[in-house]
N, C-alpha and C positions, 0 to 999 in steps of 0.2 A: 448431545441432544439437539434435534433441529429447532431453530427458532420458530415460535409461533408467527405465522403470517409471512414467513421469508420466502420470498420467490427466488429460489436459487438458480433457475434458468435465466431469470432477468439479470441476476447479478452476474453470472458467468459471461452472458452476452455483452454486458455492459463494459466488464474489464476487458473482454476481447476486442471490443470496438476501439477502446483506447490504445491496446496493443497494436492494432493496424495502423494507428496514427503514428505510434512511436517507430514502427519499421520505416515509414516514410521519412523519419527524422534521422534515425541511427542506421538504417540501411538493412538489406537482406541478409547479409552475413551475420550481423548481430542478431536478428530475429531468428535465423535458423538455429543458432546455439540456444537461444531462450525456448524455442519450440522443442528442442531436445529435451530439455530439462521439465518443461511443462508436461509432456509426455510421461516422463519418469515419475512425476508427482502423482498422476492419476493411476497408471498402470501398477506402480508399486503398491497402491492402497487397495487395488481389487485383485492382485495376484496374477496380473497378465504380463506377458513380455512387451517390453516398450515398443511402441509402434513408431514407424518411419513416416514422420510428417514434414512436409517442406512448406507449408502454407498456412497462415492463420485460419483459412477457411477449412482445411482439412482437419486442423486441430479442434475447430468448433464442432465439426460433424462427428468427430471421435469422442469428444467430451459429452455432446448431448445424447448420444447413443447409450452412455453409460451414466446418465444423470442420476438415475435412481440407485447407483451402486456407491456413489461417493457423497459424503455430506457436504463438502466444501470446495466444489470445483473452481470457484473463483480464485481460491489461494493458489492454485496451480500457476495462474497467470503472474501474480506476485512472486512466487517462488522462481519461476523461470527467468524473470527479469533480473533478480537478485544474483541468480547463478551466472546468468550472461554477463552481468556486469563484472563479476570476478573473472570469468574466463576471457572476456573480450577487452579487459581493463587497458592493456598496452595500446589497443587502437582507438580508445576513447579520448576525447579531449580532456584536459584537466577539469575537474568538477561535473564532467558529464556523465550521466548514467540513465539506464532505463527506468530505475526506480525514482529517480528525481523527476524525470519526464513525465511519469504517470501521476505523481502528486501535482505537478504544474498543470496538467491537461484536465485534471479533476477541478482544480481551482478554477479554471477557466469556465468549465461547464456549470460550476456552482453559481457563478455571478453573471451569466449571460442574461441579459435584460435587466440587470441591476446596476446601479451607479454607487458602489460602496463609498462612503466618505472616510477620510482618514481618522483613525482613532489611536490616539498616542499611547494608551494603555495597553499592554500586551495581555493583561487579564480580560479587559473588555473586548479586545479583539479576537481572542480565543472563543469567547461566549457568542460573539456576532457570528464567526466563522462556523461555529456548531450549527447555527440556525441555517446558514447557507447550505451546509451538507445535509441537513435534514430536508431541506426542500427538494433535494434531488434523490432522497432516500439512500444515502450513504453514510448516515450517523451511526454511531455505536454508543451505548450508554457510557457518558463520560462526565466527571464532576471536575471542576476547577476550584482551586484555591489560591488566593493571592499571598504569597509569602512575604513579598515585599515588591517595590516597583519594578524590579528587574527580574523576578522569578515567580513562576507559578508551580503549583503542585497539581498534577493530572492524575486521576485515577480511572481506570477503564475496566468495566465489568462486562461479562457475557461478549467478549470481543469475538467478532466474526473472522478475525484474521490471525488468531493466537496459534492456530496449527501450522500456518507458514512459519512464524517465528520460531515455533518449536522445533520444526524440521531444520531450519537453517542453523539453529544454535547445536543441534545434535551433529551437524556436519561440521561444526567449527567454523561456520562463515559469519564473520563479524565485521562491523565497520572498520574504516581505516584506522581509527584510534583504538581498536580493541573493544569497544563497547557493543552491546547487543542492538539490533535492529528493532524499530517498532513502527509499524505503518501508521497507527493512529497518532503517535507523537510527531512523525515525519510530515504528515500532511497537515497537522495542526501548525507546525513551524511555517510551513508554505502559505497558509492562510493568514497567519499573524503577520507575516513580512508584508504581505500584499496590503493589509488592512492598516498596519500601523507604521510601516516603513522602518521598522526595527529589525536589525539582523538577529535572529535567534537560534538556538541550538538546543537540543535535548539530550537527556540521559535517562535510560530505562534503569530504574533501581530495583524493581521488584517484578517478577514475571509469574503469572497465573498462581498467585499465592493466597486466595484463589483469585484475586484481582491483579491486574497490572498497575504499577504505579511509577511515575516517572516525573521528571522536572523539565520545564522549559525556561531558558534564561537567556537575557540579552548578552550579546557579545561586546 
């Protein structure tokens, strides 16, 4: 079901804008692979032959022309980056990925014009970062529970990104440690590090059951 009030054109355009910035960082060869998979995501859902797309602008036009046929066009961008990270892994620097760059660039966008003070508690930092994401309309319904000073429990409901996660899981694409990807947990980790200066990691424990649940913990 489509979220009430969700502007999927805006969200699709927003993620594509960030993808354009990622191309400048990781290069055209990387983005060429990502665009291949982005096209697969949309064409596969509407029963079309995969398009030949060689630029972010061409993919934008392709997606916008079919915006009424697909419920989650923004997930095509995240999916494309995850697949490109896997295909292009040998050419990326250690620890570098489009998925990580996307999280970092969204963090930067969310704190423009703000001067966040350091918050030692990862629980309080997560709550504060949620407010930052809400200010740029990229929040999803999320609740946080402090388990102890080093660990928080995170429950995500009505997630806008779960079909991307579902697709990569079905294709047996997982993180390097074999655990599932989660965009919401990933971007929370990025924000928590920025606000608290604590290095943190996440684990997705439950997926779409019907909510998603994971933990974020200090390293």
